[in-house]
C-alpha positions as CSV (number, residue, x, y, z in Angstrom):
1,X,4.2,-18.4,-17.5
2,X,0.5,-17.7,-17.9
3,X,-1.2,-14.9,-16.2
4,X,-3.6,-17.0,-14.2
5,X,-0.7,-19.2,-12.8
6,X,1.7,-15.6,-12.1
7,X,-1.2,-14.4,-10.4
8,X,-1.4,-17.4,-8.0
9,X,2.6,-17.1,-7.1
10,X,2.8,-13.8,-7.0
11,X,0.0,-13.8,-4.1
12,X,2.2,-15.8,-2.0
13,X,4.5,-12.5,-1.7
14,X,3.7,-10.1,1.3
15,X,2.4,-6.5,2.0
16,X,3.1,-4.4,4.9
17,X,0.6,-1.2,6.2
18,X,3.4,1.7,6.1
19,X,7.1,2.4,5.1
20,X,8.0,-1.0,3.4
21,X,9.3,-1.2,0.3
22,X,7.8,-4.8,-0.7
23,X,5.1,-5.1,-3.1
24,X,2.8,-7.6,-3.3
25,X,0.4,-9.1,-0.5
26,X,1.6,-12.1,1.8
27,X,-2.0,-11.7,3.0
28,X,-4.1,-12.0,-0.5
29,X,-2.7,-15.6,-0.8
30,X,-4.9,-17.9,-2.6
31,X,-6.3,-21.0,-1.2
32,X,-5.3,-23.1,-3.4
33,X,-1.7,-22.3,-3.3
34,X,0.1,-25.6,-2.0
35,X,2.4,-23.5,0.3
36,X,4.0,-20.1,0.9
37,X,7.2,-18.6,0.5
38,X,9.5,-17.2,2.3
39,X,10.5,-13.7,2.6
40,X,13.8,-14.3,0.7
41,X,11.8,-16.3,-1.9
42,X,9.2,-14.0,-2.1
43,X,11.8,-10.9,-2.8
44,X,13.6,-13.1,-5.9
45,X,10.1,-14.3,-7.4
46,X,9.4,-10.4,-7.7
47,X,12.9,-9.7,-9.1
48,X,12.5,-12.3,-11.6
49,X,9.3,-12.1,-13.0
50,X,8.4,-8.2,-12.8
51,X,12.0,-6.6,-12.5
52,X,13.4,-4.9,-9.8
53,X,10.9,-2.0,-9.8
54,X,8.3,-3.9,-8.9
55,X,10.0,-4.1,-5.6
56,X,8.6,-0.6,-5.2
57,X,5.3,-0.6,-6.2
58,X,3.3,1.6,-4.0
59,X,6.3,3.8,-2.9
60,X,5.1,7.0,-3.9
61,X,1.3,6.6,-2.3
62,X,3.2,5.2,0.7
63,X,5.8,8.2,1.3
64,X,2.6,10.7,0.5
65,X,0.3,9.1,3.3
66,X,3.0,8.7,5.8
67,X,3.6,12.3,7.7
68,X,-0.5,12.4,7.2
69,X,-1.4,9.5,8.9
70,X,1.3,9.8,11.8
71,X,0.4,13.8,12.5
72,X,-3.5,13.0,11.9
73,X,-2.7,9.8,14.9
74,X,-0.7,11.3,17.2
75,X,-2.2,14.9,17.2
76,X,-5.5,13.1,18.0
77,X,-4.3,10.9,20.4
78,X,-2.6,13.7,22.4
79,X,-5.5,16.0,22.5
80,X,-7.9,13.5,23.5
81,X,-5.9,12.1,25.6
82,X,-5.3,15.5,27.9
83,X,-9.2,16.1,27.5
84,X,-9.9,12.8,29.1
85,X,-7.6,13.9,31.6
86,X,-8.8,17.3,32.6
87,X,-12.6,16.5,32.5
88,X,-11.6,14.4,35.3
89,X,-14.7,11.5,35.0
90,X,-11.9,8.7,34.2
91,X,-8.7,7.9,36.5
92,X,-5.9,10.5,35.2
93,X,-3.5,8.5,33.1
94,X,-5.6,5.0,33.2
95,X,-5.7,2.1,30.9
96,X,-9.1,3.5,30.0
97,X,-7.9,7.0,29.1
98,X,-5.1,5.3,27.0
99,X,-7.5,2.9,25.6
100,X,-10.2,6.0,24.4
101,X,-7.3,8.1,22.9
102,X,-6.1,5.6,21.0
103,X,-9.6,4.6,19.7
104,X,-9.9,7.8,18.9
105,X,-6.6,8.6,17.2
106,X,-6.8,5.4,15.1
107,X,-10.9,6.2,13.7
108,X,-9.8,9.4,13.1
109,X,-6.8,8.6,11.1
110,X,-8.1,5.3,9.4
111,X,-10.9,7.4,8.1
112,X,-8.7,10.7,6.9
113,X,-6.3,8.4,4.8
114,X,-8.2,5.1,4.0
115,X,-8.0,6.2,0.1
116,X,-4.1,6.5,0.4
117,X,-3.2,3.0,1.8
118,X,-6.2,1.5,-0.4
119,X,-4.3,3.0,-3.8
120,X,-1.3,2.0,-2.4
121,X,-2.6,-1.6,-2.0
122,X,-4.2,-2.0,-5.6
123,X,-0.8,-0.7,-7.2
124,X,1.0,-3.4,-5.1
125,X,-1.6,-6.4,-5.8
126,X,-1.2,-5.1,-9.4
127,X,0.5,-7.9,-11.2
128,X,1.4,-7.0,-14.9
129,X,5.3,-7.2,-15.1
130,X,5.3,-5.4,-18.5
131,X,3.3,-2.2,-17.4
132,X,3.7,-0.6,-14.2
133,X,0.2,1.2,-13.4
134,X,0.7,4.9,-12.5
135,X,-0.6,6.6,-9.3
136,X,-2.6,8.5,-11.4
137,X,-3.9,5.3,-13.8
138,X,-4.8,3.1,-10.5
139,X,-7.0,6.3,-9.0
140,X,-9.2,6.8,-12.1
141,X,-9.5,3.2,-12.7
142,X,-10.7,2.3,-9.0
143,X,-13.1,5.7,-9.2
144,X,-14.6,4.3,-12.8
145,X,-14.9,0.9,-10.7
146,X,-17.0,2.3,-8.1
147,X,-16.4,6.2,-7.5
148,X,-15.2,7.7,-4.2
149,X,-17.1,4.9,-2.2
150,X,-14.8,2.6,-3.6
151,X,-11.6,4.0,-2.2
152,X,-13.2,3.6,1.1
153,X,-13.0,-0.5,0.8
154,X,-11.9,-2.1,3.2
155,X,-12.6,0.8,5.7
156,X,-14.3,-1.6,8.2
157,X,-11.1,-3.7,8.6
158,X,-9.1,-0.8,9.5
159,X,-11.9,0.1,12.0
160,X,-11.6,-3.2,13.5
161,X,-8.1,-2.8,13.9
162,X,-8.1,0.0,16.1
163,X,-8.0,-3.0,19.1
164,X,-4.5,-3.3,17.9
165,X,-3.3,0.2,18.3
166,X,-5.4,0.0,21.9
167,X,-3.4,-3.0,22.8
168,X,-0.3,-1.1,21.8
169,X,-0.7,2.2,23.6
170,X,-2.3,0.6,26.6
171,X,1.1,-2.1,26.8
172,X,3.6,0.7,25.9
173,X,2.4,3.5,28.5
174,X,2.3,0.4,30.9
175,X,5.8,-0.3,30.2
176,X,6.7,3.6,30.2
177,X,5.6,4.4,33.6
178,X,7.8,1.6,34.5
179,X,10.7,3.3,32.9
180,X,10.1,6.6,34.3
181,X,9.8,5.1,38.0
182,X,13.1,3.8,37.4
183,X,14.5,6.7,36.3
184,X,13.0,8.4,39.0
185,X,14.9,6.3,41.7
186,X,18.3,7.1,39.6
187,X,17.5,11.0,40.9
188,X,18.9,11.9,37.7
189,X,17.2,14.9,35.0
190,X,19.4,14.3,32.4
191,X,18.7,12.1,29.5
192,X,21.3,9.8,27.6
193,X,20.9,7.5,24.9
194,X,19.8,4.8,27.4
195,X,16.5,6.4,27.8
196,X,15.5,6.8,24.0
197,X,16.6,2.9,23.3
198,X,14.5,1.6,27.0
199,X,11.6,3.6,24.8
200,X,12.5,2.1,21.8
201,X,12.5,-1.5,23.4
202,X,9.0,-0.6,25.1
203,X,7.4,0.3,21.6
204,X,9.1,-3.0,20.0
205,X,7.5,-5.0,22.9
206,X,3.9,-3.2,22.8
207,X,3.7,-3.4,18.7
208,X,5.0,-7.1,18.7
209,X,2.0,-8.0,21.1
210,X,-0.3,-6.5,19.7
211,X,0.5,-7.3,16.0
212,X,0.3,-10.8,17.3
213,X,-3.2,-10.5,18.6
214,X,-4.7,-8.4,16.2
215,X,-3.1,-9.7,12.8
216,X,-6.1,-11.0,11.2
217,X,-7.5,-7.9,10.3
218,X,-4.6,-7.0,8.3
219,X,-5.4,-10.2,5.9
220,X,-9.2,-9.1,5.7
221,X,-8.4,-5.2,4.8
222,X,-5.9,-6.4,2.2
223,X,-8.2,-9.2,0.5
224,X,-10.9,-6.7,0.8
225,X,-9.0,-4.4,-1.4
226,X,-8.0,-6.8,-3.7
227,X,-10.3,-6.3,-7.4
228,X,-13.3,-9.0,-7.7
229,X,-16.4,-9.9,-5.4
230,X,-15.0,-12.7,-3.5
231,X,-14.8,-10.7,-0.8
232,X,-17.4,-8.1,0.5
233,X,-17.2,-7.7,4.1
234,X,-15.2,-7.8,6.8
235,X,-16.9,-10.9,9.1
236,X,-17.4,-12.7,5.6
237,X,-14.0,-12.6,4.8
238,X,-12.7,-13.4,7.8
239,X,-15.0,-16.7,7.7
240,X,-14.0,-17.1,3.9
241,X,-10.4,-17.5,4.7
242,X,-10.7,-19.6,7.4
243,X,-13.2,-21.8,5.6
244,X,-10.8,-22.5,2.7
245,X,-7.7,-22.0,4.1
246,X,-7.6,-22.4,8.3
247,X,-6.6,-20.7,10.7
248,X,-3.1,-20.3,9.4
249,X,-4.4,-18.4,6.5
250,X,-5.7,-15.7,9.2
251,X,-1.9,-15.8,9.5
252,X,-0.2,-15.4,6.6
253,X,2.6,-13.1,6.3
254,X,2.7,-12.4,10.5
255,X,6.3,-13.0,9.9
256,X,6.6,-10.2,7.9
257,X,4.8,-7.9,9.3
258,X,6.8,-8.4,12.6
259,X,10.2,-8.0,10.7
260,X,8.6,-4.4,9.4
261,X,6.6,-3.4,12.3
262,X,8.8,-3.6,15.3
263,X,12.0,-1.5,14.0
264,X,9.7,1.0,12.4
265,X,7.5,1.4,15.6
266,X,10.7,1.4,17.5
267,X,12.2,3.7,16.1
268,X,9.0,6.4,15.6
269,X,8.2,5.9,19.0
270,X,11.7,6.7,20.7
271,X,11.5,9.6,17.8
272,X,8.4,11.1,19.1
273,X,9.8,11.0,22.8
274,X,12.7,12.8,21.8
275,X,10.7,15.7,20.1
276,X,8.6,15.9,22.2
277,X,11.3,16.1,24.9
278,X,13.5,18.4,23.0
279,X,10.4,21.2,22.2
280,X,9.6,20.9,25.9
281,X,13.2,21.7,27.3
282,X,13.0,24.5,24.1
283,X,9.8,26.2,24.6
284,X,8.8,25.4,28.2
285,X,12.0,25.4,30.0
286,X,10.9,22.1,31.7
287,X,13.4,19.2,31.8
288,X,12.4,17.2,34.7
289,X,10.3,14.8,33.0
290,X,9.1,13.3,29.7
291,X,6.1,14.6,28.5
292,X,3.5,12.1,27.4
293,X,1.8,12.4,24.0
């Protein structure tokens, strides 16, 4: 298959942002593509044309980036939330507090870890089926093309994506407060599997809604990270996609994103709540409530 044709078809594949094993961006699909592939078709195509190892392109940077990204995000969210609550100029634990905390956390996390996710995306968009590009080769190539600034291409789309985390946490905190109210009505201080399953559901529901609302920024971010000069800025990218592919182009890969994000977020939120609960019981001897992050 010619290189151009292989790239056109391969562009139908998909890209998750974190913790995914999928190799190629569904968001980067060409406007000339007649139709999109299903998830199974994408997997089969990647394996047939690039081999099973291609499914793990970008896994290295992904593993490196997950821990610091989550640590920075939750630490910033917690500190900002505590600071806003202590200052008293906004209502304590109000939606405005959650919005401002999520915005701060998203900004700091995106700025600090964008180079890692940029390298991961570039490796996933590498369609060379014969020689797989290494992380070092990718970094050297990007640096040679544009220096340090090149690693921050697509950062504006990440900043616009902060609205997704804002919506996610506002909805999550609302559902969480309702769950805690119901729990208090049961007059029990013990925590069981039901409590953490409820937090998993809260995380899944809130992330689903947020992803559906703000998904176009994922498309813009992926295309901005592609090689070439077709996409130069956030709004220019969205306008180009809309003009060439219509509304459907702005939501390419949404199903794949949800398949990855929903269980990922559900497990992450429940795990965080569990860790906070265990640590607060162990070190503060307080077992009558869950502590907000």
